[in-house]
Backbone as CSV, one residue per row, in Angstrom:
resi,resn,N_x,N_y,N_z,CA_x,CA_y,CA_z,C_x,C_y,C_z
1,MET,-6.918,0.058,-9.092,-8.094,0.853,-8.897,-9.337,0.052,-9.235
2,PRO,-10.308,0.029,-8.387,-11.547,-0.694,-8.689,-12.305,0.000,-9.828
3,TYR,-13.100,-0.759,-10.522,-13.882,-0.230,-11.642,-15.322,-0.008,-11.192
4,LYS,-15.801,1.231,-11.332,-17.163,1.563,-10.927,-18.178,1.197,-11.992
5,ASP,-17.760,1.231,-13.243,-18.676,1.060,-14.360,-17.995,0.228,-15.445
6,LEU,-18.788,-0.425,-16.274,-18.208,-1.220,-17.357,-17.410,-0.347,-18.319
7,ASN,-17.793,0.905,-18.471,-17.054,1.817,-19.355,-15.664,2.138,-18.833
8,ASP,-15.413,1.855,-17.563,-14.104,2.105,-16.964,-13.123,0.955,-17.187
9,LEU,-13.624,-0.184,-17.650,-12.764,-1.358,-17.853,-11.709,-1.079,-18.913
10,PRO,-10.607,-1.815,-18.878,-9.576,-1.651,-19.915,-10.166,-1.889,-21.305
11,GLU,-9.659,-1.184,-22.267,-10.168,-1.266,-23.634,-10.241,-2.695,-24.176
12,PRO,-9.209,-3.525,-24.017,-9.314,-4.895,-24.542,-10.464,-5.693,-23.924
13,VAL,-10.752,-5.453,-22.672,-11.857,-6.146,-22.008,-13.180,-5.677,-22.612
14,ARG,-13.340,-4.374,-22.769,-14.577,-3.823,-23.335,-14.778,-4.252,-24.779
15,GLU,-13.704,-4.309,-25.545,-13.818,-4.601,-26.974,-14.051,-6.075,-27.282
16,HIS,-13.538,-6.967,-26.438,-13.552,-8.378,-26.801,-14.521,-9.240,-26.007
17,LEU,-14.917,-8.800,-24.832,-15.802,-9.633,-24.016,-17.252,-9.189,-24.145
18,PRO,-18.180,-10.155,-24.174,-19.601,-9.797,-24.140,-19.926,-9.109,-22.808
19,LYS,-21.059,-8.421,-22.765,-21.417,-7.637,-21.589,-21.408,-8.465,-20.303
20,HIS,-21.998,-9.655,-20.330,-22.047,-10.473,-19.114,-20.635,-10.829,-18.641
21,ALA,-19.756,-11.144,-19.577,-18.370,-11.463,-19.223,-17.667,-10.230,-18.650
22,GLN,-17.991,-9.052,-19.151,-17.431,-7.816,-18.600,-17.900,-7.621,-17.160
23,GLU,-19.158,-7.941,-16.898,-19.692,-7.828,-15.539,-18.973,-8.782,-14.588
24,ILE,-18.708,-9.997,-15.072,-17.961,-10.970,-14.274,-16.558,-10.437,-13.989
25,TYR,-15.904,-9.939,-15.026,-14.547,-9.392,-14.882,-14.528,-8.280,-13.842
26,ARG,-15.448,-7.322,-13.966,-15.478,-6.177,-13.054,-15.702,-6.606,-11.610
27,ALA,-16.659,-7.497,-11.385,-16.951,-7.950,-10.025,-15.764,-8.699,-9.425
28,ALA,-15.150,-9.586,-10.202,-14.017,-10.361,-9.705,-12.811,-9.459,-9.461
29,TYR,-12.575,-8.529,-10.364,-11.446,-7.602,-10.204,-11.611,-6.785,-8.930
30,ASN,-12.781,-6.197,-8.753,-13.016,-5.344,-7.586,-12.895,-6.124,-6.282
31,SER,-13.395,-7.338,-6.276,-13.292,-8.179,-5.086,-11.834,-8.515,-4.783
32,ALA,-11.095,-8.921,-5.822,-9.684,-9.265,-5.643,-8.871,-8.037,-5.239
33,TRP,-9.221,-6.885,-5.759,-8.528,-5.631,-5.412,-8.594,-5.404,-3.909
34,ASP,-9.778,-5.606,-3.353,-9.962,-5.410,-1.910,-9.317,-6.532,-1.095
35,GLU,-9.472,-7.752,-1.569,-9.016,-8.908,-0.798,-7.503,-9.075,-0.782
36,TYR,-6.854,-8.764,-1.892,-5.419,-9.043,-2.005,-4.528,-7.805,-1.919
37,GLY,-5.025,-6.743,-1.325,-4.168,-5.602,-1.046,-3.915,-4.654,-2.195
38,GLN,-4.894,-4.471,-3.044,-4.829,-3.463,-4.100,-3.631,-3.653,-5.029
39,VAL,-3.454,-4.868,-5.502,-2.397,-5.192,-6.460,-3.061,-5.422,-7.818
40,GLU,-2.842,-4.482,-8.747,-3.535,-4.498,-10.027,-3.299,-5.783,-10.823
41,GLU,-2.062,-6.234,-10.890,-1.744,-7.435,-11.683,-2.476,-8.658,-11.137
42,ARG,-2.488,-8.793,-9.843,-3.154,-9.946,-9.227,-4.666,-9.869,-9.418
43,ALA,-5.229,-8.691,-9.259,-6.669,-8.520,-9.449,-7.059,-8.849,-10.893
44,SER,-6.220,-8.471,-11.835,-6.484,-8.765,-13.237,-6.441,-10.267,-13.511
45,ARG,-5.468,-10.955,-12.925,-5.386,-12.417,-13.097,-6.620,-13.104,-12.529
46,VAL,-7.068,-12.660,-11.368,-8.262,-13.230,-10.742,-9.476,-12.975,-11.637
47,ALA,-9.578,-11.771,-12.161,-10.714,-11.413,-13.012,-10.757,-12.274,-14.270
48,TRP,-9.605,-12.439,-14.920,-9.580,-13.273,-16.127,-9.905,-14.727,-15.790
49,SER,-9.447,-15.194,-14.678,-9.754,-16.554,-14.252,-11.265,-16.727,-14.074
50,ALA,-11.908,-15.749,-13.485,-13.357,-15.811,-13.289,-14.092,-15.824,-14.625
51,VAL,-13.640,-15.017,-15.562,-14.258,-14.991,-16.896,-14.100,-16.353,-17.571
52,LYS,-12.908,-16.938,-17.459,-12.629,-18.198,-18.150,-13.383,-19.392,-17.561
53,ARG,-13.947,-19.232,-16.380,-14.797,-20.298,-15.827,-16.132,-20.377,-16.547
54,LYS,-16.589,-19.257,-17.069,-17.899,-19.199,-17.724,-17.822,-19.023,-19.240
55,TYR,-16.702,-18.504,-19.725,-16.549,-18.199,-21.149,-15.274,-18.821,-21.688
56,GLU,-15.284,-19.045,-23.004,-14.090,-19.537,-23.677,-13.927,-18.781,-24.989
57,LYS,-12.689,-18.640,-25.392,-12.401,-17.930,-26.636,-12.444,-18.914,-27.789
58,ASP,-13.265,-18.626,-28.768,-13.351,-19.446,-29.967,-12.111,-19.170,-30.808
59,GLU,-11.304,-20.180,-31.006,-10.027,-20.009,-31.702,-10.205,-19.595,-33.158
60,SER,-11.272,-20.036,-33.805,-11.442,-19.696,-35.215,-11.917,-18.257,-35.411
61,SER,-12.800,-17.785,-34.540,-13.333,-16.425,-34.710,-12.670,-15.404,-33.785
62,GLY,-12.054,-15.884,-32.701,-11.456,-14.981,-31.733,-12.457,-14.359,-30.776
63,GLN,-13.715,-14.749,-30.884,-14.780,-14.208,-30.034,-14.929,-15.042,-28.768
64,TRP,-15.304,-14.387,-27.672,-15.557,-15.069,-26.402,-17.005,-15.513,-26.386
65,LYS,-17.216,-16.799,-26.058,-18.562,-17.386,-26.045,-18.784,-18.093,-24.722
66,PRO,-20.050,-18.133,-24.270,-20.349,-18.882,-23.040,-19.992,-20.358,-23.234
67,LYS,-19.480,-20.953,-22.167,-19.192,-22.381,-22.217,-20.511,-23.162,-22.202
68,ASP,-20.484,-24.322,-22.815,-21.685,-25.179,-22.852,-21.987,-25.767,-21.510
């Protein structure tokens, strides 16, 4: 199911990603949902891949930060 709003995102995404990263996740997920035949697992993988291009998880704090 595509996400209309950031509040609709899965709880782990909302709790751990900064707002901009959530926006990236939502846009990539929705695009992949349409492009790859409405397969939730695949759309989620695409979304996380898009987030990881711009953000990285700080291993010491566990927080997601923009890449340099």
